[in-house]
C-alpha positions in Angstrom: 1.3 -5.0 -19.3 0.7 -4.9 -23.1 3.8 -5.1 -25.3 2.1 -4.5 -28.6 1.2 -1.2 -30.1 -2.1 0.0 -31.5 -1.9 3.4 -33.4 -5.5 3.0 -34.5 -7.1 3.5 -31.2 -4.3 5.5 -29.7 -5.0 4.3 -26.1 -1.8 2.4 -25.3 1.6 3.9 -25.3 3.0 3.7 -29.0 5.6 5.5 -31.1 4.5 9.1 -31.2 3.1 10.1 -34.5 2.0 13.3 -36.1 1.2 14.6 -39.5 4.8 15.8 -39.9 5.9 12.2 -39.8 4.4 11.5 -43.2 5.1 10.2 -45.7 6.1 7.1 -43.8 8.5 4.3 -44.9 6.9 1.2 -46.4 7.9 -0.8 -43.3 6.4 1.8 -41.0 3.3 2.0 -43.1 3.0 -1.8 -43.0 3.4 -1.6 -39.2 0.6 1.0 -38.9 -1.6 -0.9 -41.4 -1.3 -4.2 -39.5 -1.9 -2.4 -36.2 -5.0 -0.8 -37.6 -6.4 -4.0 -38.9 -5.9 -5.6 -35.6 -7.9 -2.8 -34.0 -10.6 -2.9 -36.6 -10.9 -6.6 -36.1 -11.2 -6.2 -32.3 -13.8 -3.5 -32.8 -15.9 -5.8 -35.1 -15.3 -8.9 -33.0 -14.0 -11.1 -35.8 -11.0 -11.5 -38.1 -11.1 -9.9 -41.6 -9.7 -12.6 -43.8 -9.2 -10.1 -46.8 -8.4 -7.1 -44.6 -5.2 -6.4 -46.5 -7.3 -5.3 -49.4 -9.4 -2.8 -47.4 -8.6 0.7 -48.9 -6.9 3.1 -46.6 -9.4 5.3 -44.8 -12.4 3.1 -45.7 -14.5 2.2 -42.5 -16.0 -1.2 -42.6 -19.8 -1.3 -43.0 -20.2 -2.8 -39.5 -18.4 0.2 -37.9 -20.2 2.6 -40.2 -23.5 1.4 -38.9 -22.1 1.7 -35.4 -21.0 5.3 -36.1 -24.7 6.1 -37.0 -25.8 4.4 -33.8 -23.3 6.7 -31.8 -24.9 9.7 -33.5 -28.4 8.6 -32.7 -27.3 8.2 -29.0 -25.8 11.7 -29.1 -22.3 10.4 -28.6 -18.9 11.9 -29.5 -18.0 10.0 -32.8 -14.5 9.4 -31.3 -15.9 6.8 -29.1 -14.5 3.3 -30.0 -17.1 0.7 -30.9 -16.3 -2.7 -29.4 -19.5 -4.5 -30.5 -22.8 -3.9 -32.1 -25.0 -6.8 -30.9 -25.3 -5.8 -28.2 -24.0 -2.3 -28.7 -20.8 -1.5 -26.8 -18.5 1.5 -27.0 -15.6 2.8 -25.0 -14.1 6.3 -24.5 -10.5 7.2 -25.3 -9.0 8.3 -22.1 -8.1 12.0 -23.2 -12.0 12.6 -23.7 -12.5 12.0 -20.0 -10.5 15.0 -19.0 -13.5 17.0 -17.6 -14.0 17.0 -13.9 -17.5 15.5 -14.5 -17.9 13.3 -17.5 -20.2 14.7 -20.1 -23.0 12.5 -21.3 -21.7 12.6 -24.8 -18.5 10.8 -23.9 -19.9 8.4 -21.4 -19.1 4.8 -22.4 -22.0 2.4 -23.5 -22.4 -1.1 -22.3 -25.6 -2.9 -23.2 -26.3 -6.6 -22.6 -29.5 -6.7 -24.7 -31.7 -4.3 -26.5 -32.9 -1.2 -24.9 -36.7 -0.9 -24.4 -38.4 1.0 -27.3 -41.6 2.0 -25.6 -41.0 4.0 -22.4 -43.8 6.0 -20.7 -42.4 7.5 -17.5 -45.9 8.3 -16.3 -46.8 4.6 -16.2 -43.4 3.3 -15.2 -43.3 1.5 -11.9 -40.7 -0.1 -9.6 -41.6 -3.2 -7.7 -39.7 -4.0 -4.5 -40.3 -7.7 -3.5 -38.5 -11.0 -2.7 -38.3 -13.5 0.0 -36.8 -11.0 2.5 -39.2 -8.0 2.4 -42.1 -7.5 4.9 -44.6 -6.7 2.0 -44.0 -6.2 -1.7 -44.6 -2.5 -2.7 -44.9 -0.9 -6.2 -43.7 2.6 -6.6 -44.4 5.0 -9.5 -41.6 7.5 -10.4 -43.6 10.3 -8.9 -43.9 8.4 -5.6 -40.2 7.8 -5.5 -39.6 11.5 -6.0 -42.1 12.6 -3.4 -41.7 10.0 -0.6 -37.9 10.0 -0.4 -35.1 12.6 -0.2 -33.5 13.3 -3.5 -29.7 13.3 -3.5 -26.9 14.3 -6.1 -23.7 12.4 -6.0 -20.6 12.1 -8.3 -19.9 8.5 -8.6 -17.6 6.4 -10.8 -19.2 3.7 -13.0 -16.8 1.2 -14.4 -17.3 -2.0 -16.5 -16.0 -5.0 -14.7 -14.1 -5.9 -17.8 -12.4 -2.6 -18.2 -8.7 -3.2 -19.1 -9.5 -6.8 -20.4 -7.5 -6.1 -23.7 -4.3 -6.2 -21.6 -4.7 -9.7 -20.3 -2.5 -12.5 -21.9 -3.9 -14.7 -23.1 -6.9 -12.6 -23.8 -9.9 -12.7 -21.6 -13.2 -13.6 -23.1 -15.6 -10.6 -24.0 -15.4 -7.1 -25.2 -11.8 -6.0 -25.5 -11.9 -2.9 -23.3 -8.6 -0.9 -23.0 -9.1 1.9 -20.5 -12.3 3.6 -21.5 -15.0 1.5 -19.9 -15.4 4.0 -17.1 -17.0 7.4 -16.5 -17.5 9.9 -13.6 -20.9 11.7 -14.0 -23.2 13.2 -11.4 -26.3 11.1 -10.6 -29.5 12.4 -9.0 -32.0 10.1 -7.3 -33.0 8.6 -4.0 -31.0 6.3 -1.8 -31.8 2.6 -2.3 -31.4 2.2 1.4 -34.2 4.6 2.1 -36.6 2.7 -0.1 -35.5 -0.7 1.3 -36.1 0.5 4.9 -39.5 1.9 4.0 -40.5 -1.4 2.5 -39.1 -3.5 5.4 -36.2 -5.8 5.0 -36.1 -9.0 7.0 -33.2 -10.1 9.1 -32.4 -12.9 6.7 -31.7 -10.7 3.7 -28.5 -11.6 2.0 -28.5 -10.0 -1.5 -30.6 -7.7 -3.7 -31.2 -8.6 -7.3 -32.4 -6.2 -10.1 -34.6 -6.7 -13.2 -34.8 -4.4 -16.2 -37.0 -3.8 -19.1 -34.4 -4.5 -21.7 -35.0 -7.3 -24.2 -32.7 -10.3 -25.0 -30.4 -9.7 -28.1 -32.4 -12.5 -29.9 -35.6 -10.5 -29.4 -37.2 -13.3 -27.4 -39.1 -11.6 -24.6 -38.9 -14.8 -22.6 -35.2 -14.9 -22.4 -33.5 -13.1 -19.5 -30.9 -10.4 -20.4 -29.0 -9.7 -17.2 -30.1 -9.7 -13.6 -27.3 -9.1 -11.2 -27.1 -7.8 -7.7 -25.0 -6.9 -4.6 -24.8 -7.9 -1.0 -27.5 -6.4 1.2 -24.7 -4.3 3.0 -23.7 -2.7 -0.2 -27.3 -2.0 -1.2 -27.6 -0.2 2.2 -24.6 2.1 1.4 -25.6 5.7 1.5 -24.2 6.1 -2.0 -26.3 3.3 -3.6 -28.9 5.1 -5.7 -32.1 4.7 -7.6 -31.2 7.4 -10.1 -33.4 9.2 -12.7 -30.9 12.1 -13.7 -27.4 12.3 -15.0 -25.6 15.5 -14.9 -28.8 17.4 -13.9 -31.0 16.1 -16.8 -33.1 12.9 -17.4 -30.8 9.9 -17.8 -30.5 9.3 -21.6 -32.4 6.3 -23.0 -29.1 4.4 -23.7 -28.0 4.9 -20.0 -31.2 3.6 -18.5 -34.1 6.1 -18.7 -36.3 6.6 -16.8 -34.7 4.8 -13.7 -31.5 2.9 -13.0 -29.4 1.6 -10.1 -26.0 3.2 -9.5 -23.9 1.2 -7.1 -20.4 2.8 -6.9 -17.3 0.7 -6.2 -18.9 -2.5 -7.8 -18.7 -3.6 -11.4 -21.0 -1.6 -13.7 -23.0 -4.7 -14.4 -24.6 -4.3 -11.0 -26.0 -0.9 -11.7 -29.0 -2.1 -13.7 -30.6 0.0 -16.3 -34.3 0.5 -17.2 -35.1 -0.7 -13.8 -38.5 -2.3 -13.1 -37.9 -4.5 -10.1 -35.6 -5.1 -7.1 -35.8 -8.5 -5.3 -34.5 -8.7 -1.8 -33.2 -12.1 -1.6 -32.5 -14.5 1.4 -29.6 -16.0 -0.6 -27.0 -14.8 -3.1 -29.0 -13.6 -6.1 -29.1 -16.2 -9.0 -30.3 -14.1 -11.9 -28.8 -14.0 -15.4 -25.0 -13.5 -15.4 -24.6 -14.2 -11.7 -23.4 -17.7 -12.0 -20.8 -19.6 -14.0 -17.7 -17.4 -14.7 -19.6 -14.3 -15.3 -18.1 -11.4 -13.2 -16.2 -13.9 -11.1 -12.5 -14.3 -10.3 -10.7 -17.6 -9.2 -10.8 -17.6 -5.4 -7.2 -18.7 -5.4 -4.7 -17.3 -8.0 -4.2 -19.4 -11.2 -1.6 -19.3 -14.0 -2.5 -17.4 -17.1 -4.6 -19.6 -19.4 -5.7 -21.9 -16.6 -9.2 -22.2 -15.1 -10.1 -22.9 -11.5 -12.6 -25.2 -9.6 -13.7 -22.4 -7.4 -14.8 -18.8 -8.5 -15.7 -15.9 -6.3 -18.0 -13.0 -7.3 -16.3 -9.8 -8.1 -18.0 -7.6 -5.6 -15.7 -4.6 -5.3 -13.6 -3.0 -8.0 -9.8 -2.4 -7.3 -8.0 0.9 -6.9 -7.3 2.6 -10.2 -6.2 5.7 -12.0 -6.5 7.1 -15.5 -4.3 9.8 -17.1 -6.6 12.1 -19.1 -3.9 14.7 -20.1 -1.6 14.4 -21.9 -3.2 12.3 -24.6 -1.0 9.4 -25.5 1.3 9.9 -28.4 1.6 13.7 -28.2 4.7 15.8 -29.0 5.8 18.3 -26.3 8.5 21.0 -26.3 11.4 20.3 -24.0 11.5 23.9 -22.7 7.9 23.6 -21.2 6.7 21.8 -18.1 4.2 19.1 -19.1 0.9 19.1 -17.1 -0.3 15.7 -16.1 -3.8 15.1 -14.7 -6.4 12.4 -14.4 -8.9 10.6 -12.2 -8.4 8.1 -9.4 -11.1 5.9 -7.8 -11.5 2.7 -5.7 -14.0 0.3 -4.6 -13.1 1.0 -1.0 -13.9 4.5 0.3 -11.0 6.6 -0.7 -7.8 7.0 -2.6 -4.9 8.1 -0.4 -2.3 9.2 -3.1 -1.4 9.1 -6.8 2.1 9.0 -8.0 3.6 9.3 -11.5 6.7 7.9 -13.0 8.7 9.0 -16.1 11.4 6.3 -15.9 9.4 3.1 -16.2 8.6 3.0 -12.4 12.2 3.5 -11.2 11.3 6.5 -9.3 7.9 8.1 -8.4 6.7 11.6 -7.9 3.6 12.5 -5.7 0.8 14.4 -7.4 -1.7 16.9 -5.9 -4.9 14.8 -5.1 -8.2 16.5 -4.5 -10.7 15.2 -2.1 -13.8 13.6 -3.6 -17.0 15.7 -3.9 -18.7 13.0 -1.8 -18.0 9.7 -0.2 -17.0 7.0 -2.7 -16.6 9.7 -5.4 -13.7 9.9 -7.9 -10.7 12.1 -7.2 -8.9 14.3 -9.5 -4.9 14.3 -9.5 -2.6 16.8 -11.1 1.0 17.7 -11.4 3.6 19.2 -13.8 6.7 17.4 -14.8 9.9 18.4 -16.5 11.4 15.9 -18.9 15.3 16.1 -18.9 16.0 15.8 -22.6 14.6 15.1 -26.0 13.2 11.6 -26.7 10.5 9.1 -26.1 9.0 9.0 -22.6 6.1 7.1 -20.9 4.2 8.7 -18.1 2.9 6.1 -15.6 0.2 6.7 -13.0 -0.2 4.7 -9.8 -3.0 5.2 -7.2 -2.8 3.9 -3.6 -6.0 3.5 -1.5 -6.2 4.3 2.2 -5.5 0.8 3.2 -2.1 1.0 1.4 -3.0 -1.2 -1.6 -1.5 0.2 -4.8 -1.9 -0.5 -8.6 0.4 -3.2 -9.8 2.8 -2.6 -12.7 1.4 -5.4 -14.8 -2.1 -6.9 -15.3 -3.0 -8.7 -12.0 -4.8 -12.0 -11.3 -5.4 -13.6 -14.7 -9.0 -14.9 -15.1 -11.1 -16.3 -18.0 -13.4 -13.3 -18.1 -10.7 -10.7 -18.0 -12.2 -8.9 -15.0 -10.5 -6.6 -12.5 -7.4 -5.3 -14.4 -6.1 -2.4 -12.5 -2.5 -2.2 -13.9 -0.9 1.3 -13.9 -2.1 3.5 -16.8 0.6 4.5 -19.2 0.7 7.3 -21.8 3.5 8.0 -24.4 5.1 11.4 -24.9 7.8 12.5 -27.3 9.8 15.5 -26.2 11.1 17.6 -29.1 
């Protein structure tokens, strides 16, 4: 659980601030200033040695260029840029308050450079590997015509979402809570395609290959080629998708074809998909080995490594408060609506509870059923705060197996993967 404040990004509980608080004292201004510089440094991915001289309100050139890129991708300018090479941006929690996540606020996680020349009429998907009866190449038209299309709402979450709250820090983009989205996806079931090709009994894993280019620009260097166990690939919700929220998937999200594999790290949902290999062993593509997307098989102390790492194949149960926005002021006389999303790598969330007394007591929320199996679920309630002052609203989801979110960041690991600590937002009652 994080114990530092970050007013710049306003994603973690922090002293509530509004325009009425200004002008601030020198000490408070210094606190906000140092917090802002910390967030800017994190967004850029490097320290700013002369940051104390950066004029208030001036955006570093690196982020200004990123803002132009957000505009080019049709994104809300409030997305927080975590890196520009490759381009990575997360979504403030309060912008995810829609039942279905709009494209303009969907997070971006690239591992390389998106392809610049895409001709959907000439695009093909090859399905091959040691464990197929006969390699087959499909055009996009053939995929649409030969297999039944389906539309499902599925959560897509970066495996490192929540990494910023590990201590010591995990390596990689310092995601807070916004590496997740809940769009609707349209495509065909991966299982239908694999069955049509013919999968041998010795199949263990599938691995994907995309058309993106290594960040160096070297076309011979692999970018990322991950995969999932064959049983996961055969789930009815694992899709070869061409549409997002009823329209062609945007270029930055994988146009014209991508994988969507719910319940697994987002890195398994490969974009700009050109090939699926059915393997007779665990896939060994780029970012499948070493510490990438792996957790210690046995727990380790924070800061320590392990001799044995296991692949992160399922994401843990999780919730996100999308209203209220952290840091708001609210009148004492009015009930406070609280709502958000809950999701899990297993099939379903059983309950979501909220607390206003730092986890001493919990109140059950109304939890809607998912639109489809493995879909996200909306929770909501209204709470009454007893008197004026500073509060934190905590949300805790529990899956159908009885596994609940922990109070603090669990299972420290070098990559900062799989953080599903309770989400917390700050509220000042006035």
